[in-house]
C-alpha positions as CSV (number, residue, x, y, z in Angstrom):
1,X,-15.6,-1.7,-21.6
2,X,-12.7,0.0,-23.3
3,X,-9.5,1.0,-21.5
4,X,-10.5,4.7,-22.0
5,X,-13.9,4.1,-20.5
6,X,-12.4,2.2,-17.5
7,X,-9.9,5.0,-17.0
8,X,-12.6,7.7,-17.1
9,X,-14.7,5.7,-14.6
10,X,-11.7,5.5,-12.2
11,X,-11.1,9.2,-12.6
12,X,-14.7,10.0,-11.8
13,X,-14.6,7.6,-8.8
14,X,-11.4,9.2,-7.5
15,X,-12.9,12.7,-7.9
16,X,-16.0,11.7,-5.9
17,X,-13.8,10.1,-3.2
18,X,-11.6,13.2,-3.1
19,X,-14.6,15.5,-2.8
20,X,-16.0,13.4,0.1
21,X,-12.6,13.4,1.8
22,X,-12.3,17.2,1.4
23,X,-15.8,17.8,2.8
24,X,-14.9,15.6,5.8
25,X,-11.6,17.4,6.4
26,X,-13.4,20.7,6.3
27,X,-15.9,19.5,8.9
28,X,-13.1,18.8,11.4
29,X,-12.2,21.3,14.1
30,X,-8.4,21.4,13.6
31,X,-5.9,23.7,15.1
32,X,-3.4,25.5,12.9
33,X,-0.7,23.1,13.8
34,X,-3.0,20.1,13.0
35,X,-4.0,21.6,9.7
36,X,-0.3,22.1,8.8
37,X,0.5,18.5,9.8
38,X,-2.4,17.2,7.7
39,X,-1.5,19.3,4.7
40,X,2.1,17.9,4.8
41,X,0.7,14.3,5.1
42,X,-1.6,14.8,2.1
43,X,1.2,16.2,0.0
44,X,3.5,13.4,0.9
45,X,4.1,11.3,-2.2
46,X,3.5,7.6,-1.3
47,X,1.8,6.3,-4.5
48,X,4.7,7.0,-6.7
49,X,4.9,3.7,-8.6
50,X,2.5,2.0,-11.0
51,X,1.3,-1.1,-9.2
52,X,0.5,-2.8,-12.6
53,X,4.3,-2.8,-13.3
54,X,4.8,-5.1,-10.4
55,X,1.5,-6.9,-9.7
56,X,-0.8,-8.3,-12.4
57,X,-3.8,-7.4,-10.2
58,X,-2.6,-3.8,-9.7
59,X,-2.7,-4.3,-5.9
60,X,-2.4,-0.8,-4.4
61,X,0.1,-2.1,-1.9
62,X,2.7,-2.0,-4.7
63,X,1.8,1.7,-5.5
64,X,3.8,2.8,-2.5
65,X,7.5,2.7,-3.2
66,X,8.2,2.1,0.5
67,X,6.4,-1.2,0.3
68,X,8.2,-2.2,-2.9
69,X,11.6,-1.4,-1.2
70,X,10.7,-3.4,1.8
71,X,9.8,-6.4,-0.3
72,X,13.0,-6.1,-2.3
73,X,15.0,-5.9,0.9
74,X,13.3,-9.1,2.2
75,X,14.0,-10.9,-1.1
76,X,17.7,-9.7,-0.8
77,X,17.9,-11.0,2.7
78,X,16.3,-14.3,1.7
79,X,19.0,-14.8,-0.9
80,X,21.9,-14.1,1.5
81,X,24.0,-17.0,2.8
82,X,22.9,-16.3,6.4
83,X,19.2,-16.8,5.5
84,X,17.4,-19.5,7.5
85,X,14.3,-21.2,6.2
86,X,11.8,-23.5,7.9
87,X,9.9,-25.8,5.6
88,X,6.2,-26.1,6.6
89,X,5.2,-29.5,5.3
90,X,2.1,-30.2,7.3
91,X,-0.7,-28.6,9.3
92,X,1.2,-29.5,12.5
93,X,4.2,-27.6,11.2
94,X,2.0,-24.5,10.6
95,X,0.4,-24.8,14.0
96,X,3.8,-25.2,15.7
97,X,5.1,-22.0,13.9
98,X,2.0,-20.1,14.9
99,X,2.3,-21.2,18.5
100,X,6.0,-20.2,18.5
101,X,5.1,-16.5,17.7
């Protein structure tokens, strides 16, 4: 399958999903306030990065710049001098960590 054919397939799938979502939204009994809130949520840009630039699998988690920023912040904290790490070398270590949560 060519890249163009794959892209076209994804566009068709997204269109079908969008049409189903739209039909569902129209079936809801929403107040004017709820419709306004929903409209703002739908217009909110969350998928503003190309996940393939970060993840070889194109994981949609990385399409949301907020997730990318959170991961970058965690990496920054891990590289700080105050960072504390616990090495999990055995199953018992993993179990102890889980029990401590």
